[in-house]
N, C-alpha and C positions, 0 to 999 in steps of 0.2 A: 504493500500500500504506500509506504513512504517512498519507495523507488518510483512508483507511478506518479506520485505527487511531485517529486523532484523533476522528472522528465516533463511533466505538464508545465511546471513553472519555468523550466529552462526554455520551453518553446514559446513562451510569451515575450513580447518586447520589453526591454529594460527601460521603463518610463519612470518619470518622477512620481513619487508616491501620491502626490496631490492629484495627478491625473487619474489614478486608480480610485481615489476617494470620490472624485467628481463622477466617474463612471458609475460607481456604486450608488451615489445619490441620484443620478439620472435614471438608473434602473428602478429604484424605489419609487420615484415620482411618476415614472411611466406605468408602473403597476397600477397606481391610482387612476391614471388616465384610461387604462384598459378597462377598469371597472365600469366606466361610464360611456366609453366610445360607442358601442353598439346598442346599449340598453337605454340610453337617455331618450332617443326619439320614441321608443315603445312606451316608456313610462309617461312622458308628457302628453302623448296622444291618447293612450288607452286608459290611464289612471287619473291624470290631472284633468283631461278633457279638452285640451287645446287641439285645434285642427291641425292636420298634417301640413297645410300651407303655412300657418302661423309658426309652427315649430321649425319649418324650413327657413323661414325669414329670420327667426331668432337665432338659429345656429349660424346662418350665413352672416349675420351682423358681426359675429366674432371675427370674421375675415377683415371687415372694415377697421375695427379697432386694432386688429393684429398688424395692419399696415402702420398705423400710428405707433404701436408698440415697437415695431422693428426700427422705425426711424429714431424714436427716443432711445431705444436700447443701444443702437450703435453709437449715438452721440454720448450717452451717459457712460458707456463702457470705456470710451477714449478720454473722458474728462478726468483731469487730476482731482477734481472735487468729488466726483462720484466713483469712477473706476469700475472694474469688473465685479468685484465682490458686492458692493452696495447695489449694483444693478441686479445681480442674481438674487439678493435678499429681497429687493423690491418685487421682483418677478414672483418669487415664492409667496410673499405676503398677499399680493394682488390675486394670485390664483387661488389661494386658500379662501380669501374673502369671496371670490366668485362662487366657490362651492357652498358657502353659507347661503347665498341668495338662491342658488339652484336647489338646495335641500329644502328651502322654505317656500318654494314656488307653488302658488295656487292660481296665479293669473299671468297674463302675458307681460305686463310691465316688469314684474320681478324677474321673470324668465329672461326678458331682454337685457336687463341690467346684469344678470349673472353671466350671460353669454358675452356681452361687451367687455366685462371685466376679465373673463377667461381669455378672450382673444388678446386683450392688452397684456396680460401676464405672460402668455406664450410668446407674443411678439418681443417683449423685453428680454426673454430668456435666451433666444437663439444666438443673437450676435455676441452676447456676453459670455456664454458658455464656450462657444467655439474660439473666442479670443483667448480665454484662459488656457485652453488646450494648445493653441498656437504659441502662447507665451512660455509654456513649460516644456516645449519639445524643440528638437532641432529639425531642420528641413528633412533629414533622412528618416526621422521618426514619425513625421506627421501623417503619412499615408496610413500607417498602422494605428496610430493614436486616434485619428478620426474614424477609422474602421471599428475600433473597439468601442468608442463612444456611441456610434450608430448601433453596434451590436447590443450594448446595454439598453438603448432605447427599444430595440426590437424585442429582446427577451422580456423586458419589463412589460411592454405592451401586450405581448402574447400571454404572459402569466396573468396579467390583469383581466384579460378577456375570459380566460379559463376559470379563474377563481371567482370572478364576478358572476359568471353564469352558474357556478356551483352554489354560491351564496343565495342567488335568487331562487334556485331550485329548492333549497332548504328552508328559506325564510319568506321569500316573496316580497321582502321589504326593499323597494327600490331606493327610497330616500337614504337608506344606510350606505349605499354605494357612494353618494356624494359626500357623506360624512367621512368615509374612509379615504376618498380622494383628497379631501381637504387636509386630513391628517398626514397623508403622504407628502403634501407640499410643506407642511410644518416640519416634518422630519428632514426634508431636503433643506429647509431654512436652517435647521439646527446643524446639519452637516457642513453647510457652507460657512455658517457663523463660527463654528468651532474648529474647522480643519482647513479651510481655504483662505490663505492670506492674500492680500491684494497683490496682483501681478502687474498692474499698469505702472509705468514709470511716472511717479508723481512729481518728478523734477523737470518734466518736459515743458513746463511753463503754462501759464494760464492763457486761455484763448476763448473766443466765442464758442458756445456750445455746439453750434451748427456750422462752424467754419470749415470743418473737415469735409462736409458734403460738397462744397464748391470744388475742392481739390479732387474728390473722387469722381464727380460728374464730368470733370474735364479730362479724366484719364481715359484716353482712347482705347488702350488695351483692355481695361476693365469693362468698358461699354461693349466692345466686340465680344468678350466672354459672356456678358449678360445676355446678348442675343441668343447664343447657342444654349446657354443655361436655361432660358425660358423654354426652349424647344425640349430639352431633356425633362424638365419638370412637367410639361404637358404629357410626355410619354408616361411618366410615373402616375399622373392623375388618371390616365385611361384605364389602368389596371383596376382602380377602385370604382370607376364611373361607367364607362362605355362597355368594358369587357363583360361584367356580369349580365348586362342586358343582352349583349350579343350571344352569350352562351345560353341564355334562357329563351330568346325569341327567334334566333336565326341559325341555330345548329340543329339540323334535322336528325335527332337521335332516334326517335321512334317513328312508327309508320304514319302517325298523324302529324309529323314534322315538328312536334314539340321538342324543346331543348332539354338541357340537363336539369335534373331535379335540384331543389334548394340544397339538399344535403350533399349532393355531388359537387355543386359549386363551392359550398363551404369547405369541403375537403380539398378541392383544387387550390383555393386561395390560402388555406392553411399550409399546404405543401410549399407554395411559393414563398411564404414568410419564413418557414423553417429552413428551406434551402438557402435563401438570402442570408439568414443568420449564420448558418454553418459555413458558408463560403466567404463571408465577409473578410475575415483576417487572412486566410490563405491567398485570396485574390489580391488583397492590398499588398501583401508581402511579395507576390509574384510581380506585380506592376511596378514595384520599386526600381526595377532595372530599366524602366522606360521613363521618359519625361512625362509631366502631367498631361500635356496635350496629347501625346501618343496614347496614354492610358484612356483618355476620354474618347479618342477615335476608336479604340478597342470596344469601349462601352457602346458607342454608336453602332458599330457593326453588329454587335449582339442584339441591339434593339431592332435593327432592320431584319435580321433573321427571325427574331421572335414575332414581329408583326406578320411576316409571311407565313409562319406556322399557325398563327391565330386565324389568318385568312383561310388557310388550308383546312382548318378545323370545320369551317362552315361549308366548304364545297366538296370535301372528301366523301366518297360513297360509303365508307365504313371507317372503323377505328377512330371515331371522333374523340373519345376520351384520351387515347394515346397522343393524338395531335395536340390536344389542349394541354396535357401534362408537359409535352415537349416544349410548346410555346412558352408556358409559364416558367419552366425550368431555365430556358435561355434568358428570359427577362429577369429572373432572379440573379443570374450572373451579371447581366447588364447593370442592374441596380447596384450590386455589390462593387462593381468596377467604378461606377459613377460617383457615388456619395463621397468617399474620402478624397478622391482625386480632385473633385470640384472645389471642396473646401480648402485643400492644400494649395491648389493653384491660386485661389483668391488671397491666401496668406502670403504666398510668394510675391504677388503683385503689389501688396499693400505696404506702404511705409509703416514702420513699427508703431508710430504714434497714431495711426489711423486704421488699425486692424478692426476695431469695432465697427466703424462706418463701412469699410469695405465688405465685411462679413454681413452687415445689415443689408447691403445691396444684393449680396448673394441670397440672403433669406427672402428679400422682396421678389426675387425671380420666382421663388416657389409660390408666393402669393399670386403672381400673375399667371404662372403656369397652371395652378389649380383653379383659376377662374376660367382661362381660355379652354383648357382641356375638357372639363365636363360640359361646357357650353357647346363646343363644336361636336364632341363625341355624342352628347345627348341628342343634338339635332340629327346626326347621322343615324343613330339607333331608332329615331322616330320615323324614319323613312322606310321605303320598301327594302326587300332583301338585297336587291342588286346594289343599292347605294350603301347599305350597311356593310356589305362585303367589300365594296370598292374602298371604303374608308380605311381598311387595314392595308390595302395596297398603297393608298396615298400616304399613309403614315410611314410605311417602309421607304417610299421614295423620298419623303422629307428628310430621312436620315442622310441622304446624299448632300442636301443643303447644309445640314449640321456639320458633316465632315469637311465640306468646302470652307466653311467659316473657321473650323478648327485648324485646317491647314494654313489659312491666311493668318490666324492668330499666332500659330507657331512661328511663321516668318517674322511677324512684328516683334515677338518676344526675342527672337535671335538677333534681330537688328538692334534692339535696345540694350542687349546684354553685352 
């Protein structure tokens, strides 16, 4: 047992202990998020009595406040007055307060306030936490460090979904999930407060809180990356939005042309999450031998193959489940290659004093991608079978645009280095 433990520890990257503490804290807070992720809409519609439309509007409002949170989070994280640590503490406190409102929700106004606060808290969180990881690692370590932090998020989220479902089966008390989620944020608050010292350089001088945004928005290299980053995040959003509808409505599994069952779809996406988690660190380690841009090109190629396999799932005469598993497996590898490489590239581009702002722009790309992706994908899945199937071909072809942008970005980076 001790021999196995030593081998396991030897295979892990040698990171600053504070990075491991942060990963543990992220895992715990994501367990709480997993408690509410899938069950909140069911609770607010079926037990509180809000309409599905109203619940959708309320949850969507979190994206709006999330944009504000990302802007403030990047600026606060770089500010000598605030820094990474205070921003993370503020994020945890705001998120815990959001759960108080959600646990007490009996009408739409309270529900709306809860979602607005949750979006704000999550927005504050991302730039600050990734800036801490960047501060505590060397360029050679960052791929693996960002891979491990994403792994902590994924494992925590998965555990939360499983345990949350089990608690509901035993108790049926939905409000308890929000209480537990709030407690997980308080635990994260305690971990940051007690174990994470400030990593920002407090001697870099006082400046206007938003001055860094002017520098970042004039950085041509960063803006070129933002274009392709939005493309990648639209791909990620399709997995959660358009793909379940495609598998349900346009994959002729049975004689009446109906698609996969709900349980089959749930199993498929669980496999995707598990595979992405299992391959996260090995892929990040493998991609260390390439430049960040080359790693992202590898991810783009896997996305293209994945989209073609999903298209084949709908047109194949048989073996639909095999094609679907293959497509989601390839996309899991694409996701594992994308996440750490993108964050590490942004850190490489950023001046040390503006890491928070640059990572905030990286996070804002996710907000744009997760707005554009479900909108376009939802429209395509609302059309006839031919358009729905063509959507995946178009997605595969769009990868060529992404690769062209990345090749140009690589030239710009080499010219500036």
